[in-house]
PQR file with spaces between the fields and no chain letter, atoms N, CA, C, O and H, PARSE charges and radii, in Angstrom:
ATOM       1  N    MET     1     -68.843  -13.004  -27.246 -0.4000 1.5000
ATOM       2  CA   MET     1     -68.980  -13.501  -25.905 -0.0000 2.0000
ATOM       3  C    MET     1     -67.625  -13.954  -25.364  0.5500 1.7000
ATOM       4  O    MET     1     -67.362  -13.774  -24.175 -0.5500 1.4000
ATOM       5  N    LEU     2     -66.781  -14.518  -26.170 -0.4000 1.5000
ATOM       6  CA   LEU     2     -65.492  -14.979  -25.700 -0.0000 2.0000
ATOM       7  C    LEU     2     -64.539  -13.800  -25.576  0.5500 1.7000
ATOM       8  O    LEU     2     -64.443  -12.979  -26.487 -0.5500 1.4000
ATOM       9  H    LEU     2     -66.995  -14.664  -27.136  0.4000 1.0000
ATOM      10  N    GLY     3     -63.842  -13.713  -24.463 -0.4000 1.5000
ATOM      11  CA   GLY     3     -62.854  -12.682  -24.278 -0.0000 2.0000
ATOM      12  C    GLY     3     -63.429  -11.315  -23.947  0.5500 1.7000
ATOM      13  O    GLY     3     -62.691  -10.329  -23.957 -0.5500 1.4000
ATOM      14  H    GLY     3     -63.920  -14.381  -23.723  0.4000 1.0000
ATOM      15  N    GLU     4     -64.699  -11.224  -23.658 -0.4000 1.5000
ATOM      16  CA   GLU     4     -65.317   -9.948  -23.345 -0.0000 2.0000
ATOM      17  C    GLU     4     -65.395   -9.770  -21.834  0.5500 1.7000
ATOM      18  O    GLU     4     -65.372  -10.739  -21.075 -0.5500 1.4000
ATOM      19  H    GLU     4     -65.298  -12.025  -23.650  0.4000 1.0000
ATOM      20  N    ALA     5     -65.487   -8.516  -21.415 -0.4000 1.5000
ATOM      21  CA   ALA     5     -65.611   -8.223  -19.993 -0.0000 2.0000
ATOM      22  C    ALA     5     -67.001   -8.611  -19.507  0.5500 1.7000
ATOM      23  O    ALA     5     -67.982   -8.512  -20.244 -0.5500 1.4000
ATOM      24  H    ALA     5     -65.506   -7.729  -22.031  0.4000 1.0000
ATOM      25  N    VAL     6     -67.067   -9.046  -18.281 -0.4000 1.5000
ATOM      26  CA   VAL     6     -68.330   -9.476  -17.696 -0.0000 2.0000
ATOM      27  C    VAL     6     -68.728   -8.480  -16.616  0.5500 1.7000
ATOM      28  O    VAL     6     -67.922   -8.134  -15.753 -0.5500 1.4000
ATOM      29  H    VAL     6     -66.270   -9.127  -17.683  0.4000 1.0000
ATOM      30  N    ILE     7     -69.967   -8.026  -16.669 -0.4000 1.5000
ATOM      31  CA   ILE     7     -70.484   -7.131  -15.642 -0.0000 2.0000
ATOM      32  C    ILE     7     -71.077   -8.000  -14.540  0.5500 1.7000
ATOM      33  O    ILE     7     -71.969   -8.809  -14.795 -0.5500 1.4000
ATOM      34  H    ILE     7     -70.622   -8.308  -17.371  0.4000 1.0000
ATOM      35  N    CYS     8     -70.585   -7.834  -13.324 -0.4000 1.5000
ATOM      36  CA   CYS     8     -71.012   -8.693  -12.217 -0.0000 2.0000
ATOM      37  C    CYS     8     -72.170   -8.058  -11.456  0.5500 1.7000
ATOM      38  O    CYS     8     -72.149   -6.879  -11.103 -0.5500 1.4000
ATOM      39  H    CYS     8     -69.861   -7.177  -13.117  0.4000 1.0000
ATOM      40  N    ARG     9     -73.168   -8.880  -11.222 -0.4000 1.5000
ATOM      41  CA   ARG     9     -74.295   -8.508  -10.374 -0.0000 2.0000
ATOM      42  C    ARG     9     -74.454   -9.620   -9.355  0.5500 1.7000
ATOM      43  O    ARG     9     -74.214  -10.785   -9.670 -0.5500 1.4000
ATOM      44  H    ARG     9     -73.185   -9.838  -11.508  0.4000 1.0000
ATOM      45  N    PRO    10     -74.851   -9.284   -8.148 -0.5600 1.5000
ATOM      46  CA   PRO    10     -75.040  -10.352   -7.161  0.2800 2.0000
ATOM      47  C    PRO    10     -76.257  -11.206   -7.505  0.5500 1.7000
ATOM      48  O    PRO    10     -77.312  -10.687   -7.868 -0.5500 1.4000
ATOM      49  N    LEU    11     -76.098  -12.508   -7.386 -0.4000 1.5000
ATOM      50  CA   LEU    11     -77.203  -13.440   -7.584 -0.0000 2.0000
ATOM      51  C    LEU    11     -77.588  -13.988   -6.221  0.5500 1.7000
ATOM      52  O    LEU    11     -76.755  -14.536   -5.500 -0.5500 1.4000
ATOM      53  H    LEU    11     -75.240  -12.930   -7.091  0.4000 1.0000
ATOM      54  N    GLU    12     -78.839  -13.838   -5.883 -0.4000 1.5000
ATOM      55  CA   GLU    12     -79.309  -14.325   -4.592 -0.0000 2.0000
ATOM      56  C    GLU    12     -80.442  -15.307   -4.802  0.5500 1.7000
ATOM      57  O    GLU    12     -81.309  -15.115   -5.654 -0.5500 1.4000
ATOM      58  H    GLU    12     -79.516  -13.393   -6.469  0.4000 1.0000
ATOM      59  N    VAL    13     -80.415  -16.366   -4.004 -0.4000 1.5000
ATOM      60  CA   VAL    13     -81.484  -17.357   -4.014 -0.0000 2.0000
ATOM      61  C    VAL    13     -81.877  -17.580   -2.564  0.5500 1.7000
ATOM      62  O    VAL    13     -81.030  -17.873   -1.720 -0.5500 1.4000
ATOM      63  H    VAL    13     -79.710  -16.522   -3.312  0.4000 1.0000
ATOM      64  N    SER    14     -83.148  -17.442   -2.284 -0.4000 1.5000
ATOM      65  CA   SER    14     -83.601  -17.637   -0.908 -0.0000 2.0000
ATOM      66  C    SER    14     -84.038  -19.087   -0.715  0.5500 1.7000
ATOM      67  O    SER    14     -84.675  -19.681   -1.585 -0.5500 1.4000
ATOM      68  H    SER    14     -83.836  -17.205   -2.970  0.4000 1.0000
ATOM      69  N    VAL    15     -83.684  -19.643    0.442 -0.4000 1.5000
ATOM      70  CA   VAL    15     -84.054  -21.012    0.790 -0.0000 2.0000
ATOM      71  C    VAL    15     -85.272  -20.935    1.694  0.5500 1.7000
ATOM      72  O    VAL    15     -85.224  -20.362    2.782 -0.5500 1.4000
ATOM      73  H    VAL    15     -83.166  -19.161    1.149  0.4000 1.0000
ATOM      74  N    ARG    16     -86.356  -21.520    1.226 -0.4000 1.5000
ATOM      75  CA   ARG    16     -87.605  -21.488    1.994 -0.0000 2.0000
ATOM      76  C    ARG    16     -87.963  -22.897    2.465  0.5500 1.7000
ATOM      77  O    ARG    16     -87.886  -23.860    1.701 -0.5500 1.4000
ATOM      78  H    ARG    16     -86.394  -21.986    0.342  0.4000 1.0000
ATOM      79  N    ASP    17     -88.344  -22.996    3.695 -0.4000 1.5000
ATOM      80  CA   ASP    17     -88.799  -24.266    4.283 -0.0000 2.0000
ATOM      81  C    ASP    17     -87.782  -25.388    4.105  0.5500 1.7000
ATOM      82  O    ASP    17     -88.163  -26.522    3.816 -0.5500 1.4000
ATOM      83  H    ASP    17     -88.407  -22.214    4.315  0.4000 1.0000
ATOM      84  N    ASP    18     -86.514  -25.093    4.270 -0.4000 1.5000
ATOM      85  CA   ASP    18     -85.429  -26.080    4.171 -0.0000 2.0000
ATOM      86  C    ASP    18     -85.405  -26.807    2.834  0.5500 1.7000
ATOM      87  O    ASP    18     -85.078  -27.993    2.792 -0.5500 1.4000
ATOM      88  H    ASP    18     -86.204  -24.172    4.505  0.4000 1.0000
ATOM      89  N    ARG    19     -85.739  -26.141    1.755 -0.4000 1.5000
ATOM      90  CA   ARG    19     -85.694  -26.740    0.412 -0.0000 2.0000
ATOM      91  C    ARG    19     -84.386  -26.329   -0.265  0.5500 1.7000
ATOM      92  O    ARG    19     -84.370  -25.491   -1.167 -0.5500 1.4000
ATOM      93  H    ARG    19     -86.005  -25.178    1.788  0.4000 1.0000
ATOM      94  N    VAL    20     -83.305  -26.932    0.186 -0.4000 1.5000
ATOM      95  CA   VAL    20     -81.985  -26.587   -0.317 -0.0000 2.0000
ATOM      96  C    VAL    20     -81.818  -27.046   -1.759  0.5500 1.7000
ATOM      97  O    VAL    20     -81.229  -26.329   -2.567 -0.5500 1.4000
ATOM      98  H    VAL    20     -83.318  -27.612    0.919  0.4000 1.0000
ATOM      99  N    GLU    21     -82.324  -28.228   -2.094 -0.4000 1.5000
ATOM     100  CA   GLU    21     -82.186  -28.750   -3.453 -0.0000 2.0000
ATOM     101  C    GLU    21     -82.858  -27.829   -4.462  0.5500 1.7000
ATOM     102  O    GLU    21     -82.322  -27.579   -5.542 -0.5500 1.4000
ATOM     103  H    GLU    21     -82.802  -28.811   -1.437  0.4000 1.0000
ATOM     104  N    GLN    22     -84.031  -27.328   -4.104 -0.4000 1.5000
ATOM     105  CA   GLN    22     -84.750  -26.415   -4.992 -0.0000 2.0000
ATOM     106  C    GLN    22     -83.964  -25.109   -5.163  0.5500 1.7000
ATOM     107  O    GLN    22     -83.911  -24.553   -6.260 -0.5500 1.4000
ATOM     108  H    GLN    22     -84.467  -27.531   -3.227  0.4000 1.0000
ATOM     109  N    ALA    23     -83.363  -24.627   -4.089 -0.4000 1.5000
ATOM     110  CA   ALA    23     -82.573  -23.400   -4.160 -0.0000 2.0000
ATOM     111  C    ALA    23     -81.341  -23.598   -5.040  0.5500 1.7000
ATOM     112  O    ALA    23     -80.959  -22.697   -5.786 -0.5500 1.4000
ATOM     113  H    ALA    23     -83.405  -25.079   -3.198  0.4000 1.0000
ATOM     114  N    ILE    24     -80.718  -24.778   -4.954 -0.4000 1.5000
ATOM     115  CA   ILE    24     -79.553  -25.068   -5.791 -0.0000 2.0000
ATOM     116  C    ILE    24     -79.956  -25.099   -7.258  0.5500 1.7000
ATOM     117  O    ILE    24     -79.234  -24.580   -8.109 -0.5500 1.4000
ATOM     118  H    ILE    24     -81.029  -25.510   -4.347  0.4000 1.0000
ATOM     119  N    ARG    25     -81.112  -25.708   -7.563 -0.4000 1.5000
ATOM     120  CA   ARG    25     -81.599  -25.729   -8.947 -0.0000 2.0000
ATOM     121  C    ARG    25     -81.858  -24.318   -9.457  0.5500 1.7000
ATOM     122  O    ARG    25     -81.513  -23.993  -10.593 -0.5500 1.4000
ATOM     123  H    ARG    25     -81.698  -26.129   -6.871  0.4000 1.0000
ATOM     124  N    GLN    26     -82.464  -23.481   -8.623 -0.4000 1.5000
ATOM     125  CA   GLN    26     -82.725  -22.094   -9.010 -0.0000 2.0000
ATOM     126  C    GLN    26     -81.424  -21.353   -9.287  0.5500 1.7000
ATOM     127  O    GLN    26     -81.325  -20.598  -10.254 -0.5500 1.4000
ATOM     128  H    GLN    26     -82.745  -23.745   -7.701  0.4000 1.0000
ATOM     129  N    LEU    27     -80.425  -21.572   -8.433 -0.4000 1.5000
ATOM     130  CA   LEU    27     -79.136  -20.915   -8.619 -0.0000 2.0000
ATOM     131  C    LEU    27     -78.482  -21.367   -9.918  0.5500 1.7000
ATOM     132  O    LEU    27     -77.956  -20.540  -10.663 -0.5500 1.4000
ATOM     133  H    LEU    27     -80.504  -22.185   -7.648  0.4000 1.0000
ATOM     134  N    LYS    28     -78.509  -22.667  -10.202 -0.4000 1.5000
ATOM     135  CA   LYS    28     -77.928  -23.174  -11.444 -0.0000 2.0000
ATOM     136  C    LYS    28     -78.623  -22.585  -12.661  0.5500 1.7000
ATOM     137  O    LYS    28     -77.971  -22.224  -13.641 -0.5500 1.4000
ATOM     138  H    LYS    28     -78.936  -23.339   -9.597  0.4000 1.0000
ATOM     139  N    ASN    29     -79.955  -22.486  -12.598 -0.4000 1.5000
ATOM     140  CA   ASN    29     -80.699  -21.906  -13.716 -0.0000 2.0000
ATOM     141  C    ASN    29     -80.335  -20.442  -13.923  0.5500 1.7000
ATOM     142  O    ASN    29     -80.167  -19.997  -15.059 -0.5500 1.4000
ATOM     143  H    ASN    29     -80.485  -22.779  -11.802  0.4000 1.0000
ATOM     144  N    ARG    30     -80.212  -19.697  -12.839 -0.4000 1.5000
ATOM     145  CA   ARG    30     -79.852  -18.285  -12.962 -0.0000 2.0000
ATOM     146  C    ARG    30     -78.439  -18.114  -13.495  0.5500 1.7000
ATOM     147  O    ARG    30     -78.186  -17.231  -14.315 -0.5500 1.4000
ATOM     148  H    ARG    30     -80.349  -20.058  -11.917  0.4000 1.0000
ATOM     149  N    LEU    31     -77.512  -18.956  -13.034 -0.4000 1.5000
ATOM     150  CA   LEU    31     -76.144  -18.889  -13.541 -0.0000 2.0000
ATOM     151  C    LEU    31     -76.107  -19.194  -15.034  0.5500 1.7000
ATOM     152  O    LEU    31     -75.393  -18.534  -15.789 -0.5500 1.4000
ATOM     153  H    LEU    31     -77.718  -19.673  -12.368  0.4000 1.0000
ATOM     154  N    ALA    32     -76.873  -20.189  -15.456 -0.4000 1.5000
ATOM     155  CA   ALA    32     -76.910  -20.538  -16.875 -0.0000 2.0000
ATOM     156  C    ALA    32     -77.529  -19.405  -17.689  0.5500 1.7000
ATOM     157  O    ALA    32     -77.037  -19.081  -18.770 -0.5500 1.4000
ATOM     158  H    ALA    32     -77.453  -20.725  -14.842  0.4000 1.0000
ATOM     159  N    ARG    33     -78.587  -18.808  -17.188 -0.4000 1.5000
ATOM     160  CA   ARG    33     -79.260  -17.715  -17.896 -0.0000 2.0000
ATOM     161  C    ARG    33     -78.343  -16.505  -18.045  0.5500 1.7000
ATOM     162  O    ARG    33     -78.360  -15.837  -19.079 -0.5500 1.4000
ATOM     163  H    ARG    33     -78.987  -19.071  -16.309  0.4000 1.0000
ATOM     164  N    GLU    34     -77.543  -16.222  -17.019 -0.4000 1.5000
ATOM     165  CA   GLU    34     -76.626  -15.086  -17.058 -0.0000 2.0000
ATOM     166  C    GLU    34     -75.402  -15.377  -17.923  0.5500 1.7000
ATOM     167  O    GLU    34     -74.689  -14.452  -18.312 -0.5500 1.4000
ATOM     168  H    GLU    34     -77.529  -16.765  -16.180  0.4000 1.0000
ATOM     169  N    GLY    35     -75.150  -16.647  -18.227 -0.4000 1.5000
ATOM     170  CA   GLY    35     -73.997  -17.000  -19.047 -0.0000 2.0000
ATOM     171  C    GLY    35     -72.720  -17.177  -18.250  0.5500 1.7000
ATOM     172  O    GLY    35     -71.631  -17.226  -18.820 -0.5500 1.4000
ATOM     173  H    GLY    35     -75.730  -17.399  -17.911  0.4000 1.0000
ATOM     174  N    ILE    36     -72.846  -17.272  -16.953 -0.4000 1.5000
ATOM     175  CA   ILE    36     -71.665  -17.377  -16.102 -0.0000 2.0000
ATOM     176  C    ILE    36     -71.000  -18.739  -16.257  0.5500 1.7000
ATOM     177  O    ILE    36     -69.773  -18.829  -16.286 -0.5500 1.4000
ATOM     178  H    ILE    36     -73.732  -17.233  -16.490  0.4000 1.0000
ATOM     179  N    LEU    37     -71.795  -19.796  -16.355 -0.4000 1.5000
ATOM     180  CA   LEU    37     -71.220  -21.133  -16.495 -0.0000 2.0000
ATOM     181  C    LEU    37     -70.429  -21.253  -17.793  0.5500 1.7000
ATOM     182  O    LEU    37     -69.341  -21.829  -17.809 -0.5500 1.4000
ATOM     183  H    LEU    37     -72.792  -19.724  -16.331  0.4000 1.0000
ATOM     184  N    ARG    38     -70.970  -20.711  -18.877 -0.4000 1.5000
ATOM     185  CA   ARG    38     -70.268  -20.750  -20.166 -0.0000 2.0000
ATOM     186  C    ARG    38     -68.974  -19.941  -20.096  0.5500 1.7000
ATOM     187  O    ARG    38     -67.948  -20.354  -20.637 -0.5500 1.4000
ATOM     188  H    ARG    38     -71.854  -20.243  -18.864  0.4000 1.0000
ATOM     189  N    GLU    39     -69.028  -18.796  -19.431 -0.4000 1.5000
ATOM     190  CA   GLU    39     -67.843  -17.952  -19.300 -0.0000 2.0000
ATOM     191  C    GLU    39     -66.759  -18.670  -18.498  0.5500 1.7000
ATOM     192  O    GLU    39     -65.584  -18.611  -18.858 -0.5500 1.4000
ATOM     193  H    GLU    39     -69.861  -18.461  -18.992  0.4000 1.0000
ATOM     194  N    LEU    40     -67.141  -19.343  -17.423 -0.4000 1.5000
ATOM     195  CA   LEU    40     -66.165  -20.108  -16.642 -0.0000 2.0000
ATOM     196  C    LEU    40     -65.539  -21.208  -17.481  0.5500 1.7000
ATOM     197  O    LEU    40     -64.331  -21.438  -17.415 -0.5500 1.4000
ATOM     198  H    LEU    40     -68.096  -19.391  -17.130  0.4000 1.0000
ATOM     199  N    LYS    41     -66.354  -21.881  -18.262 -0.4000 1.5000
ATOM     200  CA   LYS    41     -65.845  -22.946  -19.122 -0.0000 2.0000
ATOM     201  C    LYS    41     -64.853  -22.382  -20.139  0.5500 1.7000
ATOM     202  O    LYS    41     -63.824  -23.000  -20.413 -0.5500 1.4000
ATOM     203  H    LYS    41     -67.335  -21.695  -18.316  0.4000 1.0000
ATOM     204  N    ASN    42     -65.158  -21.224  -20.692 -0.4000 1.5000
ATOM     205  CA   ASN    42     -64.282  -20.627  -21.696 -0.0000 2.0000
ATOM     206  C    ASN    42     -62.974  -20.128  -21.102  0.5500 1.7000
ATOM     207  O    ASN    42     -61.955  -20.110  -21.793 -0.5500 1.4000
ATOM     208  H    ASN    42     -65.993  -20.722  -20.470  0.4000 1.0000
ATOM     209  N    ARG    43     -62.979  -19.727  -19.851 -0.4000 1.5000
ATOM     210  CA   ARG    43     -61.778  -19.154  -19.239 -0.0000 2.0000
ATOM     211  C    ARG    43     -60.905  -20.183  -18.521  0.5500 1.7000
ATOM     212  O    ARG    43     -59.929  -19.815  -17.867 -0.5500 1.4000
ATOM     213  H    ARG    43     -63.807  -19.741  -19.290  0.4000 1.0000
ATOM     214  N    ARG    44     -61.241  -21.446  -18.634 -0.4000 1.5000
ATOM     215  CA   ARG    44     -60.436  -22.459  -17.939 -0.0000 2.0000
ATOM     216  C    ARG    44     -59.024  -22.544  -18.484  0.5500 1.7000
ATOM     217  O    ARG    44     -58.088  -22.846  -17.745 -0.5500 1.4000
ATOM     218  H    ARG    44     -62.033  -21.745  -19.165  0.4000 1.0000
ATOM     219  N    HIS    45     -58.864  -22.279  -19.772 -0.4000 1.5000
ATOM     220  CA   HIS    45     -57.536  -22.297  -20.362 -0.0000 2.0000
ATOM     221  C    HIS    45     -57.441  -21.196  -21.399  0.5500 1.7000
ATOM     222  O    HIS    45     -58.456  -20.681  -21.868 -0.5500 1.4000
ATOM     223  H    HIS    45     -59.624  -22.033  -20.373  0.4000 1.0000
ATOM     224  N    PHE    46     -56.215  -20.838  -21.755 -0.4000 1.5000
ATOM     225  CA   PHE    46     -55.989  -19.766  -22.715 -0.0000 2.0000
ATOM     226  C    PHE    46     -56.280  -20.261  -24.122  0.5500 1.7000
ATOM     227  O    PHE    46     -55.890  -21.367  -24.496 -0.5500 1.4000
ATOM     228  H    PHE    46     -55.391  -21.257  -21.375  0.4000 1.0000
ATOM     229  N    CYS    47     -56.968  -19.433  -24.898 -0.4000 1.5000
ATOM     230  CA   CYS    47     -57.221  -19.736  -26.308 -0.0000 2.0000
ATOM     231  C    CYS    47     -56.545  -18.672  -27.153  0.5500 1.7000
ATOM     232  O    CYS    47     -56.632  -17.479  -26.859 -0.5500 1.4000
ATOM     233  H    CYS    47     -57.286  -18.535  -24.594  0.4000 1.0000
ATOM     234  N    LYS    48     -55.878  -19.113  -28.194 -0.4000 1.5000
ATOM     235  CA   LYS    48     -55.247  -18.171  -29.106 -0.0000 2.0000
ATOM     236  C    LYS    48     -56.333  -17.380  -29.830  0.5500 1.7000
ATOM     237  O    LYS    48     -57.464  -17.851  -29.949 -0.5500 1.4000
ATOM     238  H    LYS    48     -55.807  -20.081  -28.433  0.4000 1.0000
ATOM     239  N    PRO    49     -56.003  -16.180  -30.317 -0.5600 1.5000
ATOM     240  CA   PRO    49     -56.994  -15.386  -31.046  0.2800 2.0000
ATOM     241  C    PRO    49     -57.553  -16.106  -32.272  0.5500 1.7000
ATOM     242  O    PRO    49     -58.732  -15.954  -32.590 -0.5500 1.4000
ATOM     243  N    SER    50     -56.729  -16.882  -32.960 -0.4000 1.5000
ATOM     244  CA   SER    50     -57.229  -17.622  -34.126 -0.0000 2.0000
ATOM     245  C    SER    50     -58.236  -18.685  -33.692  0.5500 1.7000
ATOM     246  O    SER    50     -59.213  -18.947  -34.392 -0.5500 1.4000
ATOM     247  H    SER    50     -55.771  -17.006  -32.702  0.4000 1.0000
ATOM     248  N    GLU    51     -57.989  -19.294  -32.533 -0.4000 1.5000
ATOM     249  CA   GLU    51     -58.942  -20.273  -31.998 -0.0000 2.0000
ATOM     250  C    GLU    51     -60.262  -19.606  -31.640  0.5500 1.7000
ATOM     251  O    GLU    51     -61.334  -20.156  -31.893 -0.5500 1.4000
ATOM     252  H    GLU    51     -57.194  -19.081  -31.964  0.4000 1.0000
ATOM     253  N    LEU    52     -60.177  -18.406  -31.043 -0.4000 1.5000
ATOM     254  CA   LEU    52     -61.388  -17.681  -30.672 -0.0000 2.0000
ATOM     255  C    LEU    52     -62.229  -17.369  -31.902  0.5500 1.7000
ATOM     256  O    LEU    52     -63.453  -17.498  -31.873 -0.5500 1.4000
ATOM     257  H    LEU    52     -59.307  -17.960  -30.837  0.4000 1.0000
ATOM     258  N    LYS    53     -61.567  -16.954  -32.993 -0.4000 1.5000
ATOM     259  CA   LYS    53     -62.297  -16.674  -34.238 -0.0000 2.0000
ATOM     260  C    LYS    53     -63.007  -17.917  -34.727  0.5500 1.7000
ATOM     261  O    LYS    53     -64.173  -17.864  -35.119 -0.5500 1.4000
ATOM     262  H    LYS    53     -60.572  -16.849  -33.018  0.4000 1.0000
ATOM     263  N    ARG    54     -62.302  -19.039  -34.703 -0.4000 1.5000
ATOM     264  CA   ARG    54     -62.878  -20.296  -35.178 -0.0000 2.0000
ATOM     265  C    ARG    54     -64.083  -20.701  -34.322  0.5500 1.7000
ATOM     266  O    ARG    54     -65.113  -21.121  -34.850 -0.5500 1.4000
ATOM     267  H    ARG    54     -61.355  -19.083  -34.385  0.4000 1.0000
ATOM     268  N    ILE    55     -63.948  -20.575  -33.016 -0.4000 1.5000
ATOM     269  CA   ILE    55     -65.039  -20.934  -32.110 -0.0000 2.0000
ATOM     270  C    ILE    55     -66.238  -20.021  -32.333  0.5500 1.7000
ATOM     271  O    ILE    55     -67.376  -20.489  -32.378 -0.5500 1.4000
ATOM     272  H    ILE    55     -63.111  -20.235  -32.587  0.4000 1.0000
ATOM     273  N    LYS    56     -65.986  -18.711  -32.475 -0.4000 1.5000
ATOM     274  CA   LYS    56     -67.086  -17.767  -32.698 -0.0000 2.0000
ATOM     275  C    LYS    56     -67.808  -18.064  -34.000  0.5500 1.7000
ATOM     276  O    LYS    56     -69.035  -18.000  -34.059 -0.5500 1.4000
ATOM     277  H    LYS    56     -65.062  -18.331  -32.439  0.4000 1.0000
ATOM     278  N    SER    57     -67.048  -18.392  -35.056 -0.4000 1.5000
ATOM     279  CA   SER    57     -67.705  -18.680  -36.337 -0.0000 2.0000
ATOM     280  C    SER    57     -68.517  -19.964  -36.247  0.5500 1.7000
ATOM     281  O    SER    57     -69.588  -20.055  -36.847 -0.5500 1.4000
ATOM     282  H    SER    57     -66.051  -18.443  -35.009  0.4000 1.0000
ATOM     283  N    ARG    58     -68.030  -20.959  -35.509 -0.4000 1.5000
ATOM     284  CA   ARG    58     -68.803  -22.190  -35.319 -0.0000 2.0000
ATOM     285  C    ARG    58     -70.104  -21.918  -34.572  0.5500 1.7000
ATOM     286  O    ARG    58     -71.163  -22.424  -34.942 -0.5500 1.4000
ATOM     287  H    ARG    58     -67.161  -20.886  -35.022  0.4000 1.0000
ATOM     288  N    GLU    59     -70.011  -21.112  -33.513 -0.4000 1.5000
ATOM     289  CA   GLU    59     -71.216  -20.787  -32.747 -0.0000 2.0000
ATOM     290  C    GLU    59     -72.212  -20.007  -33.591  0.5500 1.7000
ATOM     291  O    GLU    59     -73.418  -20.234  -33.489 -0.5500 1.4000
ATOM     292  H    GLU    59     -69.151  -20.701  -33.212  0.4000 1.0000
ATOM     293  N    ALA    60     -71.727  -19.094  -34.420 -0.4000 1.5000
ATOM     294  CA   ALA    60     -72.621  -18.322  -35.291 -0.0000 2.0000
ATOM     295  C    ALA    60     -73.294  -19.237  -36.304  0.5500 1.7000
ATOM     296  O    ALA    60     -74.485  -19.089  -36.581 -0.5500 1.4000
ATOM     297  H    ALA    60     -70.748  -18.910  -34.503  0.4000 1.0000
ATOM     298  N    ALA    61     -72.537  -20.184  -36.860 -0.4000 1.5000
ATOM     299  CA   ALA    61     -73.117  -21.128  -37.820 -0.0000 2.0000
ATOM     300  C    ALA    61     -74.173  -21.990  -37.140  0.5500 1.7000
ATOM     301  O    ALA    61     -75.218  -22.273  -37.726 -0.5500 1.4000
ATOM     302  H    ALA    61     -71.570  -20.304  -36.635  0.4000 1.0000
ATOM     303  N    ARG    62     -73.904  -22.405  -35.912 -0.4000 1.5000
ATOM     304  CA   ARG    62     -74.878  -23.212  -35.177 -0.0000 2.0000
ATOM     305  C    ARG    62     -76.158  -22.416  -34.931  0.5500 1.7000
ATOM     306  O    ARG    62     -77.260  -22.947  -35.069 -0.5500 1.4000
ATOM     307  H    ARG    62     -73.055  -22.175  -35.436  0.4000 1.0000
ATOM     308  N    ARG    63     -76.008  -21.133  -34.565 -0.4000 1.5000
ATOM     309  CA   ARG    63     -77.191  -20.293  -34.353 -0.0000 2.0000
ATOM     310  C    ARG    63     -77.978  -20.114  -35.646  0.5500 1.7000
ATOM     311  O    ARG    63     -79.208  -20.149  -35.632 -0.5500 1.4000
ATOM     312  H    ARG    63     -75.113  -20.702  -34.453  0.4000 1.0000
ATOM     313  N    ARG    64     -77.272  -19.920  -36.772 -0.4000 1.5000
ATOM     314  CA   ARG    64     -77.968  -19.769  -38.060 -0.0000 2.0000
ATOM     315  C    ARG    64     -78.736  -21.031  -38.411  0.5500 1.7000
ATOM     316  O    ARG    64     -79.882  -20.956  -38.854 -0.5500 1.4000
ATOM     317  H    ARG    64     -76.273  -19.891  -36.783  0.4000 1.0000
ATOM     318  N    ARG    65     -78.110  -22.201  -38.216 -0.4000 1.5000
ATOM     319  CA   ARG    65     -78.807  -23.461  -38.504 -0.0000 2.0000
ATOM     320  C    ARG    65     -80.027  -23.624  -37.613  0.5500 1.7000
ATOM     321  O    ARG    65     -81.081  -24.073  -38.064 -0.5500 1.4000
ATOM     322  H    ARG    65     -77.179  -22.262  -37.857  0.4000 1.0000
ATOM     323  N    LYS    66     -79.881  -23.259  -36.358 -0.4000 1.5000
ATOM     324  CA   LYS    66     -80.985  -23.394  -35.411 -0.0000 2.0000
ATOM     325  C    LYS    66     -82.156  -22.500  -35.811  0.5500 1.7000
ATOM     326  O    LYS    66     -83.305  -22.941  -35.785 -0.5500 1.4000
ATOM     327  H    LYS    66     -79.025  -22.894  -35.992  0.4000 1.0000
ATOM     328  N    THR    67     -81.878  -21.253  -36.181 -0.4000 1.5000
ATOM     329  CA   THR    67     -82.965  -20.353  -36.571 -0.0000 2.0000
ATOM     330  C    THR    67     -83.587  -20.782  -37.889  0.5500 1.7000
ATOM     331  O    THR    67     -84.789  -20.604  -38.085 -0.5500 1.4000
ATOM     332  H    THR    67     -80.944  -20.895  -36.203  0.4000 1.0000
ATOM     333  N    SER    68     -82.797  -21.343  -38.795 -0.4000 1.5000
ATOM     334  CA   SER    68     -83.377  -21.790  -40.069 -0.0000 2.0000
ATOM     335  C    SER    68     -84.265  -23.014  -39.854  0.5500 1.7000
ATOM     336  O    SER    68     -85.240  -23.200  -40.582 -0.5500 1.4000
ATOM     337  H    SER    68     -81.820  -21.488  -38.635  0.4000 1.0000
ATOM     338  N    ARG    69     -83.946  -23.844  -38.874 -0.4000 1.5000
ATOM     339  CA   ARG    69     -84.801  -24.993  -38.563 -0.0000 2.0000
ATOM     340  C    ARG    69     -86.103  -24.551  -37.912  0.5500 1.7000
ATOM     341  O    ARG    69     -87.152  -25.156  -38.135 -0.5500 1.4000
ATOM     342  H    ARG    69     -83.154  -23.692  -38.283  0.4000 1.0000
ATOM     343  N    GLN    70     -86.034  -23.497  -37.108 -0.4000 1.5000
ATOM     344  CA   GLN    70     -87.228  -23.029  -36.410 -0.0000 2.0000
ATOM     345  C    GLN    70     -88.210  -22.359  -37.352  0.5500 1.7000
ATOM     346  O    GLN    70     -89.422  -22.475  -37.167 -0.5500 1.4000
ATOM     347  H    GLN    70     -85.182  -23.005  -36.927  0.4000 1.0000
ATOM     348  N    ARG    71     -87.701  -21.653  -38.369 -0.4000 1.5000
ATOM     349  CA   ARG    71     -88.581  -20.974  -39.327 -0.0000 2.0000
ATOM     350  C    ARG    71     -88.633  -21.778  -40.613  0.5500 1.7000
ATOM     351  O    ARG    71     -87.638  -21.820  -41.338 -0.5500 1.4000
ATOM     352  H    ARG    71     -86.716  -21.558  -38.518  0.4000 1.0000
ATOM     353  N    PRO    72     -89.743  -22.413  -40.924 -0.5600 1.5000
ATOM     354  CA   PRO    72     -89.829  -23.241  -42.141  0.2800 2.0000
ATOM     355  C    PRO    72     -90.122  -22.408  -43.392  0.5500 1.7000
ATOM     356  O    PRO    72     -91.148  -22.621  -44.038 -0.5500 1.4000
ATOM     357  N    ASN    73     -89.248  -21.470  -43.745 -0.4000 1.5000
ATOM     358  CA   ASN    73     -89.436  -20.634  -44.945 -0.0000 2.0000
ATOM     359  C    ASN    73     -88.761  -21.232  -46.137  0.5500 1.7000
ATOM     360  O    ASN    73     -88.816  -20.663  -47.228 -0.5500 1.4000
ATOM     361  H    ASN    73     -88.415  -21.297  -43.221  0.4000 1.0000
């Protein structure tokens, strides 16, 4: 996920009956689901390739721990 190209698609949220707050929440949820917020956070500053490896391995370990907690085998 880090350092990879991002395919852009337009995200649209319609505002109905002047419910701007609800539309903002929908937009935030869609951005989070698409991974755009995480990508912006990762691109705020330059990371060395060794740092990227370390971050990726940490994220993979976190995912493994999470899946092992979910499955009580």
